[in-house]
Steps between C-alpha positions, in 0.01 A plus 500: 500500500432336165560126517373410151774553243342364180250239378657182366367405158577155361294233328461324835393810695251587223344152530486540879326832452237349272438166670579561868429875547859571606737789435881472532728787603867556558512656848750665734696241704414688822126472441300264722183315392264732688672816366485368139135397548409847632676672208334280234158563653552877520671545163262288293183533714452123537475241780786248532417143598857373545864571417791264429852639522801352321865607509662454158831593344330807353350611831188449709185396317144527634215297354177673605166315482199731482158426645233382257342850502795637299651404165880468464460540126321834543772624738765377255334702224488807723874483576596433139581129494272435202 
């Protein structure tokens, strides 16, 4: 099952990508942290350091911090954020 719906692109998430090596996604409400982590690692071929989950009015949001070996900006460029 695909848990990642779409990347979230705002000024704040772009700054987090550049300064903190984090990507932000809108995810399926049924997705658990470990399932989302596994999908991000498989889909983008990266290693995830940590995940924060937030429930908002617009849905469930996952903030994914990548390990230092990988660049969130490069992944963002690959998926068409920039």
